[in-house]
BALOBA-1460 file (C-alpha; in Angstrom, 3 decimals):
// residues 381
<rec num="1" residu="m" x="0.000" y="0.000" z="0.000"/>
<rec num="2" residu="e" x="1.418" y="3.348" z="-0.990"/>
<rec num="3" residu="g" x="-0.212" y="5.810" z="1.386"/>
<rec num="4" residu="s" x="-3.842" y="6.343" z="0.468"/>
<rec num="5" residu="r" x="-6.094" y="6.325" z="-2.545"/>
<rec num="6" residu="e" x="-7.337" y="9.823" z="-1.799"/>
<rec num="7" residu="q" x="-4.048" y="11.612" z="-2.340"/>
<rec num="8" residu="v" x="-3.705" y="13.581" z="-5.538"/>
<rec num="9" residu="t" x="-0.249" y="13.739" z="-7.098"/>
<rec num="10" residu="g" x="-1.090" y="15.206" z="-10.461"/>
<rec num="11" residu="n" x="-0.865" y="13.386" z="-13.772"/>
<rec num="12" residu="t" x="-0.302" y="9.742" z="-12.819"/>
<rec num="13" residu="s" x="0.950" y="8.902" z="-16.305"/>
<rec num="14" residu="m" x="3.922" y="11.251" z="-16.000"/>
<rec num="15" residu="s" x="5.769" y="12.007" z="-12.761"/>
<rec num="16" residu="p" x="7.662" y="15.311" z="-12.467"/>
<rec num="17" residu="w" x="10.851" y="13.352" z="-11.813"/>
<rec num="18" residu="d" x="10.557" y="10.993" z="-14.822"/>
<rec num="19" residu="e" x="13.433" y="12.743" z="-16.585"/>
<rec num="20" residu="l" x="15.672" y="12.546" z="-13.520"/>
<rec num="21" residu="p" x="17.997" y="9.610" z="-12.728"/>
<rec num="22" residu="v" x="15.751" y="8.471" z="-9.850"/>
<rec num="23" residu="r" x="16.442" y="5.006" z="-8.412"/>
<rec num="24" residu="d" x="14.388" y="2.306" z="-10.127"/>
<rec num="25" residu="e" x="12.693" y="1.110" z="-6.922"/>
<rec num="26" residu="l" x="11.230" y="4.602" z="-6.408"/>
<rec num="27" residu="r" x="9.745" y="4.968" z="-9.887"/>
<rec num="28" residu="g" x="5.974" y="4.712" z="-10.043"/>
<rec num="29" residu="k" x="5.607" y="5.310" z="-6.299"/>
<rec num="30" residu="s" x="3.659" y="8.123" z="-4.612"/>
<rec num="31" residu="p" x="4.662" y="10.173" z="-1.568"/>
<rec num="32" residu="y" x="2.939" y="9.287" z="1.666"/>
<rec num="33" residu="g" x="0.100" y="11.644" z="2.463"/>
<rec num="34" residu="a" x="-3.540" y="12.278" z="3.234"/>
<rec num="35" residu="p" x="-5.803" y="15.016" z="1.887"/>
<rec num="36" residu="q" x="-5.610" y="18.314" z="3.748"/>
<rec num="37" residu="l" x="-9.029" y="19.653" z="2.861"/>
<rec num="38" residu="d" x="-10.837" y="22.626" z="4.379"/>
<rec num="39" residu="v" x="-13.926" y="20.886" z="5.752"/>
<rec num="40" residu="p" x="-15.815" y="21.321" z="9.048"/>
<rec num="41" residu="v" x="-14.796" y="17.918" z="10.477"/>
<rec num="42" residu="r" x="-11.393" y="16.333" z="9.744"/>
<rec num="43" residu="l" x="-11.064" y="12.797" z="11.091"/>
<rec num="44" residu="n" x="-8.571" y="11.309" z="8.651"/>
<rec num="45" residu="t" x="-5.083" y="11.566" z="10.172"/>
<rec num="46" residu="n" x="-5.408" y="10.071" z="13.689"/>
<rec num="47" residu="e" x="-4.525" y="13.358" z="15.339"/>
<rec num="48" residu="n" x="-5.479" y="14.087" z="18.930"/>
<rec num="49" residu="p" x="-8.356" y="16.587" z="18.483"/>
<rec num="50" residu="y" x="-7.769" y="18.405" z="21.770"/>
<rec num="51" residu="p" x="-5.492" y="21.473" z="21.766"/>
<rec num="52" residu="l" x="-2.725" y="21.486" z="24.345"/>
<rec num="53" residu="p" x="-3.886" y="22.840" z="27.736"/>
<rec num="54" residu="e" x="-2.964" y="26.445" z="28.398"/>
<rec num="55" residu="p" x="-0.592" y="25.689" z="31.323"/>
<rec num="56" residu="l" x="1.410" y="23.419" z="29.011"/>
<rec num="57" residu="v" x="1.442" y="26.067" z="26.277"/>
<rec num="58" residu="e" x="2.856" y="28.523" z="28.808"/>
<rec num="59" residu="r" x="5.457" y="26.008" z="29.974"/>
<rec num="60" residu="i" x="6.518" y="25.347" z="26.376"/>
<rec num="61" residu="a" x="6.958" y="29.095" z="25.897"/>
<rec num="62" residu="e" x="9.135" y="29.259" z="29.018"/>
<rec num="63" residu="r" x="11.334" y="26.348" z="27.998"/>
<rec num="64" residu="v" x="11.692" y="27.567" z="24.403"/>
<rec num="65" residu="r" x="12.561" y="31.037" z="25.679"/>
<rec num="66" residu="e" x="15.326" y="29.495" z="27.780"/>
<rec num="67" residu="a" x="16.574" y="27.460" z="24.821"/>
<rec num="68" residu="a" x="16.506" y="30.515" z="22.547"/>
<rec num="69" residu="r" x="19.228" y="32.195" z="24.588"/>
<rec num="70" residu="d" x="21.669" y="29.519" z="23.396"/>
<rec num="71" residu="l" x="20.550" y="29.050" z="19.809"/>
<rec num="72" residu="n" x="23.948" y="30.272" z="18.671"/>
<rec num="73" residu="r" x="25.232" y="26.929" z="19.999"/>
<rec num="74" residu="y" x="24.424" y="23.429" z="18.762"/>
<rec num="75" residu="p" x="21.853" y="21.513" z="20.812"/>
<rec num="76" residu="d" x="22.679" y="18.562" z="23.046"/>
<rec num="77" residu="r" x="23.817" y="16.036" z="20.461"/>
<rec num="78" residu="d" x="23.066" y="13.041" z="22.685"/>
<rec num="79" residu="v" x="19.688" y="14.358" z="23.900"/>
<rec num="80" residu="v" x="20.500" y="13.268" z="27.453"/>
<rec num="81" residu="e" x="17.869" y="15.190" z="29.436"/>
<rec num="82" residu="l" x="15.053" y="14.302" z="27.040"/>
<rec num="83" residu="r" x="16.029" y="10.630" z="26.863"/>
<rec num="84" residu="t" x="16.184" y="10.521" z="30.658"/>
<rec num="85" residu="q" x="12.662" y="11.895" z="30.970"/>
<rec num="86" residu="l" x="11.345" y="9.593" z="28.230"/>
<rec num="87" residu="a" x="12.849" y="6.654" z="30.120"/>
<rec num="88" residu="k" x="11.082" y="7.812" z="33.281"/>
<rec num="89" residu="y" x="7.767" y="8.059" z="31.406"/>
<rec num="90" residu="l" x="8.179" y="4.547" z="30.003"/>
<rec num="91" residu="t" x="9.076" y="3.172" z="33.408"/>
<rec num="92" residu="d" x="6.159" y="4.890" z="35.131"/>
<rec num="93" residu="t" x="3.574" y="3.791" z="32.562"/>
<rec num="94" residu="s" x="4.782" y="0.249" z="31.845"/>
<rec num="95" residu="g" x="6.138" y="-0.864" z="35.204"/>
<rec num="96" residu="h" x="9.289" y="-2.008" z="33.423"/>
<rec num="97" residu="q" x="12.525" y="-0.299" z="34.410"/>
<rec num="98" residu="v" x="13.996" y="1.651" z="31.507"/>
<rec num="99" residu="g" x="17.096" y="3.814" z="31.687"/>
<rec num="100" residu="l" x="18.836" y="6.455" z="29.614"/>
<rec num="101" residu="a" x="20.934" y="3.829" z="27.827"/>
<rec num="102" residu="n" x="17.772" y="2.063" z="26.583"/>
<rec num="103" residu="v" x="16.188" y="5.100" z="24.900"/>
<rec num="104" residu="w" x="16.840" y="7.021" z="21.692"/>
<rec num="105" residu="a" x="14.825" y="9.929" z="20.246"/>
<rec num="106" residu="a" x="14.460" y="11.422" z="16.770"/>
<rec num="107" residu="n" x="12.223" y="13.620" z="14.602"/>
<rec num="108" residu="g" x="9.056" y="11.551" z="14.760"/>
<rec num="109" residu="s" x="8.823" y="7.774" z="14.860"/>
<rec num="110" residu="n" x="9.398" y="7.846" z="11.098"/>
<rec num="111" residu="e" x="12.976" y="9.028" z="11.620"/>
<rec num="112" residu="v" x="13.398" y="6.342" z="14.278"/>
<rec num="113" residu="i" x="12.293" y="3.762" z="11.693"/>
<rec num="114" residu="q" x="14.569" y="5.311" z="9.078"/>
<rec num="115" residu="q" x="17.576" y="5.151" z="11.399"/>
<rec num="116" residu="l" x="16.811" y="1.520" z="12.239"/>
<rec num="117" residu="l" x="16.627" y="0.624" z="8.546"/>
<rec num="118" residu="q" x="19.797" y="2.584" z="7.764"/>
<rec num="119" residu="t" x="21.536" y="0.608" z="10.513"/>
<rec num="120" residu="f" x="20.105" y="-2.883" z="10.082"/>
<rec num="121" residu="g" x="18.656" y="-2.788" z="6.546"/>
<rec num="122" residu="g" x="20.005" y="-1.251" z="3.338"/>
<rec num="123" residu="p" x="21.115" y="-2.599" z="-0.059"/>
<rec num="124" residu="g" x="21.185" y="-6.371" z="-0.200"/>
<rec num="125" residu="r" x="18.991" y="-6.660" z="2.897"/>
<rec num="126" residu="t" x="15.234" y="-7.038" z="3.336"/>
<rec num="127" residu="a" x="12.432" y="-6.083" z="5.725"/>
<rec num="128" residu="i" x="9.027" y="-7.717" z="6.183"/>
<rec num="129" residu="g" x="5.741" y="-6.289" z="7.428"/>
<rec num="130" residu="f" x="2.266" y="-7.767" z="7.593"/>
<rec num="131" residu="e" x="-0.078" y="-5.775" z="5.391"/>
<rec num="132" residu="p" x="-2.298" y="-3.891" z="5.491"/>
<rec num="133" residu="s" x="-0.227" y="-2.000" z="8.014"/>
<rec num="134" residu="y" x="1.579" y="1.311" z="8.369"/>
<rec num="135" residu="s" x="2.653" y="2.062" z="4.805"/>
<rec num="136" residu="m" x="5.690" y="4.114" z="5.849"/>
<rec num="137" residu="h" x="7.476" y="0.910" z="6.835"/>
<rec num="138" residu="a" x="7.512" y="-0.128" z="3.176"/>
<rec num="139" residu="l" x="8.214" y="3.391" z="1.904"/>
<rec num="140" residu="i" x="11.149" y="3.977" z="4.240"/>
<rec num="141" residu="s" x="12.482" y="0.518" z="3.432"/>
<rec num="142" residu="r" x="12.558" y="1.398" z="-0.253"/>
<rec num="143" residu="g" x="14.021" y="4.808" z="0.545"/>
<rec num="144" residu="t" x="16.935" y="3.163" z="2.354"/>
<rec num="145" residu="g" x="17.493" y="0.596" z="-0.394"/>
<rec num="146" residu="t" x="16.024" y="-2.188" z="1.746"/>
<rec num="147" residu="g" x="13.999" y="-4.801" z="-0.120"/>
<rec num="148" residu="w" x="10.381" y="-5.025" z="1.039"/>
<rec num="149" residu="i" x="8.444" y="-8.239" z="1.698"/>
<rec num="150" residu="s" x="4.664" y="-8.065" z="2.215"/>
<rec num="151" residu="g" x="3.724" y="-10.648" z="4.832"/>
<rec num="152" residu="p" x="0.328" y="-12.340" z="5.282"/>
<rec num="153" residu="r" x="-2.695" y="-11.412" z="7.374"/>
<rec num="154" residu="n" x="-5.955" y="-13.227" z="7.948"/>
<rec num="155" residu="e" x="-9.240" y="-11.943" z="6.542"/>
<rec num="156" residu="d" x="-10.061" y="-10.426" z="9.945"/>
<rec num="157" residu="f" x="-6.744" y="-8.485" z="9.768"/>
<rec num="158" residu="t" x="-5.027" y="-10.502" z="12.503"/>
<rec num="159" residu="i" x="-1.551" y="-11.830" z="11.692"/>
<rec num="160" residu="d" x="-1.588" y="-15.368" z="10.321"/>
<rec num="161" residu="v" x="1.039" y="-16.650" z="12.761"/>
<rec num="162" residu="e" x="1.805" y="-19.934" z="11.014"/>
<rec num="163" residu="a" x="2.116" y="-18.289" z="7.615"/>
<rec num="164" residu="a" x="4.150" y="-15.408" z="9.078"/>
<rec num="165" residu="v" x="6.583" y="-17.786" z="10.764"/>
<rec num="166" residu="q" x="6.968" y="-19.690" z="7.497"/>
<rec num="167" residu="a" x="7.561" y="-16.448" z="5.587"/>
<rec num="168" residu="i" x="10.267" y="-15.392" z="8.039"/>
<rec num="169" residu="a" x="11.896" y="-18.836" z="7.908"/>
<rec num="170" residu="s" x="11.942" y="-18.941" z="4.109"/>
<rec num="171" residu="r" x="12.696" y="-15.293" z="3.281"/>
<rec num="172" residu="k" x="15.084" y="-14.609" z="6.197"/>
<rec num="173" residu="p" x="14.444" y="-10.833" z="6.433"/>
<rec num="174" residu="d" x="16.904" y="-8.618" z="8.264"/>
<rec num="175" residu="v" x="14.144" y="-6.499" z="9.860"/>
<rec num="176" residu="v" x="10.653" y="-7.584" z="10.944"/>
<rec num="177" residu="f" x="7.951" y="-4.952" z="11.573"/>
<rec num="178" residu="i" x="5.017" y="-5.667" z="13.891"/>
<rec num="179" residu="t" x="2.550" y="-2.801" z="14.358"/>
<rec num="180" residu="t" x="0.392" y="-2.978" z="17.473"/>
<rec num="181" residu="p" x="-2.184" y="-1.542" z="17.629"/>
<rec num="182" residu="n" x="-2.124" y="-1.929" z="13.888"/>
<rec num="183" residu="n" x="-2.618" y="1.042" z="11.589"/>
<rec num="184" residu="p" x="-5.006" y="1.237" z="9.718"/>
<rec num="185" residu="t" x="-7.036" y="-1.668" z="11.122"/>
<rec num="186" residu="g" x="-6.775" y="-0.802" z="14.837"/>
<rec num="187" residu="n" x="-6.427" y="-4.309" z="16.232"/>
<rec num="188" residu="a" x="-3.724" y="-5.209" z="18.759"/>
<rec num="189" residu="v" x="-1.222" y="-8.021" z="18.261"/>
<rec num="190" residu="p" x="-1.148" y="-10.584" z="21.102"/>
<rec num="191" residu="r" x="2.042" y="-10.965" z="23.111"/>
<rec num="192" residu="e" x="2.252" y="-14.614" z="22.088"/>
<rec num="193" residu="t" x="2.271" y="-13.661" z="18.399"/>
<rec num="194" residu="v" x="5.127" y="-11.205" z="18.890"/>
<rec num="195" residu="l" x="7.141" y="-13.815" z="20.780"/>
<rec num="196" residu="a" x="6.525" y="-16.413" z="18.074"/>
<rec num="197" residu="l" x="7.688" y="-14.043" z="15.341"/>
<rec num="198" residu="y" x="10.693" y="-12.954" z="17.389"/>
<rec num="199" residu="e" x="11.798" y="-16.550" z="17.897"/>
<rec num="200" residu="a" x="11.310" y="-17.276" z="14.200"/>
<rec num="201" residu="a" x="13.350" y="-14.205" z="13.279"/>
<rec num="202" residu="q" x="16.216" y="-15.210" z="15.561"/>
<rec num="203" residu="a" x="16.237" y="-18.758" z="14.195"/>
<rec num="204" residu="a" x="16.243" y="-17.528" z="10.589"/>
<rec num="205" residu="k" x="18.985" y="-14.888" z="10.598"/>
<rec num="206" residu="p" x="18.967" y="-13.580" z="13.383"/>
<rec num="207" residu="s" x="16.953" y="-10.432" z="12.574"/>
<rec num="208" residu="m" x="15.894" y="-7.197" z="14.239"/>
<rec num="209" residu="v" x="12.223" y="-7.127" z="15.280"/>
<rec num="210" residu="v" x="10.619" y="-3.677" z="15.529"/>
<rec num="211" residu="v" x="7.358" y="-3.409" z="17.473"/>
<rec num="212" residu="d" x="5.691" y="-0.159" z="16.400"/>
<rec num="213" residu="e" x="3.572" y="1.063" z="19.342"/>
<rec num="214" residu="a" x="2.572" y="4.485" z="18.020"/>
<rec num="215" residu="y" x="-0.961" y="4.059" z="19.444"/>
<rec num="216" residu="i" x="-0.264" y="1.980" z="22.542"/>
<rec num="217" residu="e" x="-1.599" y="4.537" z="25.036"/>
<rec num="218" residu="f" x="-5.074" y="4.008" z="23.525"/>
<rec num="219" residu="s" x="-4.958" y="0.229" z="23.876"/>
<rec num="220" residu="h" x="-7.138" y="-1.916" z="26.114"/>
<rec num="221" residu="g" x="-4.043" y="-3.968" z="26.925"/>
<rec num="222" residu="d" x="-0.492" y="-3.418" z="28.097"/>
<rec num="223" residu="s" x="2.605" y="-2.308" z="26.234"/>
<rec num="224" residu="l" x="4.974" y="-4.987" z="25.000"/>
<rec num="225" residu="l" x="7.890" y="-2.923" z="26.285"/>
<rec num="226" residu="p" x="8.838" y="-5.498" z="28.991"/>
<rec num="227" residu="l" x="9.657" y="-7.957" z="26.200"/>
<rec num="228" residu="i" x="12.903" y="-6.104" z="25.442"/>
<rec num="229" residu="e" x="14.367" y="-7.649" z="28.603"/>
<rec num="230" residu="g" x="16.685" y="-10.449" z="27.507"/>
<rec num="231" residu="r" x="15.898" y="-9.873" z="23.821"/>
<rec num="232" residu="p" x="18.695" y="-7.701" z="22.384"/>
<rec num="233" residu="n" x="17.219" y="-7.755" z="18.870"/>
<rec num="234" residu="l" x="13.794" y="-6.429" z="19.904"/>
<rec num="235" residu="v" x="12.972" y="-2.718" z="19.535"/>
<rec num="236" residu="v" x="9.825" y="-0.881" z="20.657"/>
<rec num="237" residu="s" x="9.138" y="2.411" z="18.850"/>
<rec num="238" residu="r" x="6.827" y="5.142" z="20.140"/>
<rec num="239" residu="t" x="5.683" y="8.680" z="19.288"/>
<rec num="240" residu="m" x="4.512" y="11.834" z="21.057"/>
<rec num="241" residu="s" x="2.246" y="12.697" z="18.107"/>
<rec num="242" residu="k" x="-0.844" y="10.782" z="19.239"/>
<rec num="243" residu="a" x="-1.353" y="10.383" z="22.991"/>
<rec num="244" residu="f" x="0.574" y="13.575" z="23.765"/>
<rec num="245" residu="g" x="-1.419" y="15.593" z="21.225"/>
<rec num="246" residu="a" x="1.858" y="16.829" z="19.753"/>
<rec num="247" residu="a" x="1.730" y="15.872" z="16.079"/>
<rec num="248" residu="g" x="3.269" y="19.231" z="15.189"/>
<rec num="249" residu="l" x="6.250" y="18.564" z="17.464"/>
<rec num="250" residu="r" x="7.609" y="15.613" z="15.449"/>
<rec num="251" residu="l" x="9.146" y="13.608" z="18.271"/>
<rec num="252" residu="g" x="9.508" y="9.841" z="18.201"/>
<rec num="253" residu="y" x="11.588" y="7.506" z="20.311"/>
<rec num="254" residu="l" x="12.565" y="3.885" z="20.796"/>
<rec num="255" residu="a" x="13.369" y="1.590" z="23.694"/>
<rec num="256" residu="a" x="15.787" y="-1.292" z="23.232"/>
<rec num="257" residu="h" x="18.995" y="-2.915" z="24.435"/>
<rec num="258" residu="p" x="21.752" y="-0.295" z="24.902"/>
<rec num="259" residu="a" x="23.686" y="-1.833" z="21.999"/>
<rec num="260" residu="v" x="20.820" y="-0.907" z="19.629"/>
<rec num="261" residu="v" x="20.853" y="2.676" z="20.909"/>
<rec num="262" residu="d" x="24.597" y="2.837" z="20.305"/>
<rec num="263" residu="a" x="24.253" y="1.333" z="16.839"/>
<rec num="264" residu="v" x="21.630" y="3.762" z="15.499"/>
<rec num="265" residu="q" x="23.885" y="6.665" z="16.432"/>
<rec num="266" residu="l" x="26.209" y="5.506" z="13.658"/>
<rec num="267" residu="v" x="23.680" y="6.845" z="11.133"/>
<rec num="268" residu="r" x="21.995" y="9.731" z="12.960"/>
<rec num="269" residu="l" x="22.715" y="13.155" z="11.527"/>
<rec num="270" residu="p" x="24.786" y="15.507" z="13.694"/>
<rec num="271" residu="y" x="22.632" y="17.442" z="16.176"/>
<rec num="272" residu="h" x="19.508" y="15.930" z="14.602"/>
<rec num="273" residu="l" x="17.076" y="17.129" z="17.298"/>
<rec num="274" residu="s" x="16.885" y="20.907" z="17.598"/>
<rec num="275" residu="a" x="17.085" y="22.666" z="20.949"/>
<rec num="276" residu="v" x="13.527" y="23.923" z="20.398"/>
<rec num="277" residu="t" x="12.227" y="20.391" z="19.788"/>
<rec num="278" residu="q" x="13.956" y="19.094" z="22.895"/>
<rec num="279" residu="a" x="12.634" y="21.958" z="25.019"/>
<rec num="280" residu="t" x="9.066" y="21.481" z="23.784"/>
<rec num="281" residu="a" x="9.134" y="17.723" z="24.371"/>
<rec num="282" residu="l" x="10.488" y="18.190" z="27.884"/>
<rec num="283" residu="a" x="7.657" y="20.609" z="28.673"/>
<rec num="284" residu="a" x="5.090" y="18.067" z="27.432"/>
<rec num="285" residu="l" x="6.605" y="15.350" z="29.597"/>
<rec num="286" residu="e" x="6.006" y="17.562" z="32.640"/>
<rec num="287" residu="h" x="2.247" y="17.367" z="31.930"/>
<rec num="288" residu="t" x="1.763" y="13.670" z="31.204"/>
<rec num="289" residu="d" x="-0.992" y="13.265" z="33.817"/>
<rec num="290" residu="t" x="-3.132" y="15.929" z="32.147"/>
<rec num="291" residu="l" x="-2.421" y="14.703" z="28.629"/>
<rec num="292" residu="l" x="-3.282" y="11.100" z="29.491"/>
<rec num="293" residu="k" x="-6.677" y="12.244" z="30.762"/>
<rec num="294" residu="y" x="-7.418" y="13.331" z="27.181"/>
<rec num="295" residu="v" x="-6.417" y="9.832" z="26.106"/>
<rec num="296" residu="e" x="-9.076" y="8.376" z="28.400"/>
<rec num="297" residu="q" x="-11.680" y="10.678" z="26.828"/>
<rec num="298" residu="l" x="-10.633" y="9.564" z="23.343"/>
<rec num="299" residu="k" x="-10.753" y="5.891" z="24.318"/>
<rec num="300" residu="s" x="-14.327" y="6.412" z="25.498"/>
<rec num="301" residu="e" x="-15.237" y="8.175" z="22.240"/>
<rec num="302" residu="r" x="-13.495" y="5.459" z="20.221"/>
<rec num="303" residu="d" x="-15.586" y="2.800" z="21.958"/>
<rec num="304" residu="r" x="-18.718" y="4.864" z="21.311"/>
<rec num="305" residu="l" x="-17.885" y="5.002" z="17.603"/>
<rec num="306" residu="v" x="-17.494" y="1.221" z="17.527"/>
<rec num="307" residu="d" x="-20.867" y="0.692" z="19.227"/>
<rec num="308" residu="e" x="-22.735" y="3.259" z="17.136"/>
<rec num="309" residu="l" x="-21.274" y="2.070" z="13.837"/>
<rec num="310" residu="r" x="-22.299" y="-1.499" z="14.602"/>
<rec num="311" residu="a" x="-25.756" y="-0.340" z="15.663"/>
<rec num="312" residu="a" x="-26.052" y="1.445" z="12.297"/>
<rec num="313" residu="g" x="-25.314" y="-1.815" z="10.480"/>
<rec num="314" residu="y" x="-21.610" y="-1.454" z="9.670"/>
<rec num="315" residu="e" x="-18.877" y="-4.019" z="10.155"/>
<rec num="316" residu="v" x="-16.185" y="-2.751" z="12.500"/>
<rec num="317" residu="v" x="-12.716" y="-4.065" z="13.309"/>
<rec num="318" residu="e" x="-12.154" y="-4.169" z="17.064"/>
<rec num="319" residu="s" x="-9.925" y="-1.170" z="17.829"/>
<rec num="320" residu="d" x="-7.162" y="-0.599" z="20.381"/>
<rec num="321" residu="a" x="-6.142" y="2.693" z="18.745"/>
<rec num="322" residu="n" x="-7.655" y="6.184" z="18.460"/>
<rec num="323" residu="f" x="-9.333" y="5.278" z="15.172"/>
<rec num="324" residu="v" x="-11.822" y="2.753" z="13.837"/>
<rec num="325" residu="q" x="-11.868" y="0.821" z="10.568"/>
<rec num="326" residu="f" x="-15.400" y="0.250" z="9.301"/>
<rec num="327" residu="g" x="-17.214" y="-1.100" z="6.228"/>
<rec num="328" residu="r" x="-18.042" y="-2.903" z="4.143"/>
<rec num="329" residu="f" x="-18.689" y="-0.905" z="0.999"/>
<rec num="330" residu="e" x="-19.053" y="-1.984" z="-2.606"/>
<rec num="331" residu="d" x="-16.827" y="0.959" z="-3.472"/>
<rec num="332" residu="s" x="-15.052" y="2.503" z="-0.488"/>
<rec num="333" residu="h" x="-13.934" y="5.574" z="-2.427"/>
<rec num="334" residu="i" x="-17.499" y="6.430" z="-3.431"/>
<rec num="335" residu="a" x="-18.528" y="6.031" z="0.219"/>
<rec num="336" residu="w" x="-15.594" y="8.254" z="1.253"/>
<rec num="337" residu="q" x="-16.779" y="10.957" z="-1.151"/>
<rec num="338" residu="k" x="-20.385" y="10.784" z="0.074"/>
<rec num="339" residu="i" x="-19.234" y="11.233" z="3.664"/>
<rec num="340" residu="l" x="-17.018" y="14.117" z="2.544"/>
<rec num="341" residu="d" x="-20.020" y="15.711" z="0.798"/>
<rec num="342" residu="q" x="-21.564" y="16.004" z="4.260"/>
<rec num="343" residu="g" x="-18.545" y="17.924" z="5.555"/>
<rec num="344" residu="v" x="-16.712" y="15.034" z="7.215"/>
<rec num="345" residu="l" x="-13.281" y="13.867" z="6.057"/>
<rec num="346" residu="v" x="-12.309" y="10.273" z="6.852"/>
<rec num="347" residu="r" x="-9.501" y="8.124" z="5.412"/>
<rec num="348" residu="d" x="-9.586" y="5.808" z="2.435"/>
<rec num="349" residu="n" x="-6.403" y="3.767" z="2.739"/>
<rec num="350" residu="g" x="-7.062" y="1.743" z="-0.372"/>
<rec num="351" residu="i" x="-8.256" y="-1.369" z="1.488"/>
<rec num="352" residu="p" x="-11.175" y="-2.569" z="-0.646"/>
<rec num="353" residu="g" x="-14.491" y="-2.168" z="1.150"/>
<rec num="354" residu="w" x="-13.177" y="-0.328" z="4.217"/>
<rec num="355" residu="l" x="-12.694" y="3.222" z="5.525"/>
<rec num="356" residu="r" x="-11.012" y="4.534" z="8.671"/>
<rec num="357" residu="v" x="-12.202" y="7.295" z="11.002"/>
<rec num="358" residu="s" x="-10.171" y="8.960" z="13.757"/>
<rec num="359" residu="a" x="-11.829" y="9.519" z="17.116"/>
<rec num="360" residu="g" x="-12.557" y="13.224" z="17.470"/>
<rec num="361" residu="t" x="-14.343" y="15.397" z="19.969"/>
<rec num="362" residu="p" x="-17.909" y="14.360" z="20.890"/>
<rec num="363" residu="d" x="-19.339" y="16.983" z="18.514"/>
<rec num="364" residu="e" x="-17.063" y="15.862" z="15.653"/>
<rec num="365" residu="n" x="-17.997" y="12.244" z="16.255"/>
<rec num="366" residu="d" x="-21.686" y="13.143" z="16.281"/>
<rec num="367" residu="a" x="-21.286" y="14.809" z="12.884"/>
<rec num="368" residu="f" x="-19.518" y="11.737" z="11.543"/>
<rec num="369" residu="l" x="-22.169" y="9.370" z="12.889"/>
<rec num="370" residu="d" x="-24.932" y="11.483" z="11.352"/>
<rec num="371" residu="a" x="-23.118" y="11.285" z="8.003"/>
<rec num="372" residu="v" x="-22.668" y="7.505" z="8.033"/>
<rec num="373" residu="r" x="-26.240" y="6.919" z="9.190"/>
<rec num="374" residu="e" x="-27.413" y="9.008" z="6.251"/>
<rec num="375" residu="l" x="-25.136" y="6.998" z="3.964"/>
<rec num="376" residu="k" x="-26.587" y="3.748" z="5.283"/>
<rec num="377" residu="k" x="-30.124" y="5.004" z="4.592"/>
<rec num="378" residu="e" x="-29.090" y="5.887" z="1.047"/>
<rec num="379" residu="q" x="-27.526" y="2.479" z="0.508"/>
<rec num="380" residu="s" x="-30.633" y="0.738" z="1.845"/>
<rec num="381" residu="a" x="-33.091" y="2.745" z="-0.268"/>
C-alpha cells in the first residue's frame, strides 16, 4: 500500500521526476500523504483533536525562551535530558525499568524507523511487514534501499502466525515490523504472536524485530515494552504525536537494548534534534498526567464510535487505537466521497471495502455518525 487512494499527485501517467535519474525502486511510487481539505470535520489523520492545555502552552513558551538564549550553539547532540525523561515516562507507565541507555529519540517515529533501517537494513537486505499495516514501513524501506516483503494477514486483519513464521523462515528478512495496535485496522497483536515471530526471526537470521507502538496509550491492553528484557534484537518504537497531542512537534523515540541505541547513532545526523524540539518535548513530559486524561476521553469516544457504527449496520474491526476501521462498501472511495459531501473527512487507505475514522471530539464524532447513518439510509433505499 502506498499511502492512500485519496491523495492527488497530479498526472499519474507522467511524474515530475521521470526525466531525472531516480532510483528504479522509487519509480511509479507516490509520496505518503492524506488530503488536507478545508472541511468542518477532519477525522482522517489520527490526530489528537484536543489542543494542548494552556498551562502546558505557557510552559513550552518558558522552555523555548530558555533554549533561545543559546541558539547560537548546537543543541545537546546526545539528547541526554530528554532521553532521561522519556525513560522515566516509560518506566512509570509500563512498570518495566527503563534507563537512559535504553532510549533514543528522533524527529518523529518515522525518523526512528529510518535510522533503524539505515543501521540494520540497506542494499542487499530485506524487511518484512504484515499488510495492510503502516505504509511508511515499506516506503522507508525502499528509501533506504532495503527490499520489502509483504507478509500475510488473515481476513479479519489478525496476523496469520503460522504463515508469518513460514515467511520469516523462508525469506530470512533482516528487519521484521510488527505494528500494534495496527494502523489502519486498529487491532492489537497478542504478546504470544510477537514472541513467536521474534523466535522465528532469531532462528532464521537472526533479525531485528521492531514493534511499532505508536498508538499503545489508547490500547485496552499493556505495552509490550517489557519484552525487550533479555531480547537484544527487539525494539519498541513510540511517538509523542498521538497520545501527547503533539503531532506538530515531530518527536519519536525507541526503547531497546543499549547496543541498539549505540548502533543507530552511527547513522543519525549531527545534532539531529533541535534545541527547540527538545525543550518542547520536555515541557510536554512535565504534563503527562493531564495529557493522558485526554487519552481516556478519546478511548471512550473510540468505543462509542465502535458501538454506534455497529448499531447502524456497519462491520467494525475491534480497535485498540484512536481510530476505527469500518465497512463494508461496494466501493469505499465512493462512500468516502459521500461522507465528505456532508462535511466530514475520513480516510480511504485503499483497502477494498473499508474506511477509517479517527476519534474526534464528541461533537465531531456526532457529525460523523450522522453522516454515516445518512449513507446507510441511502444504501438501503
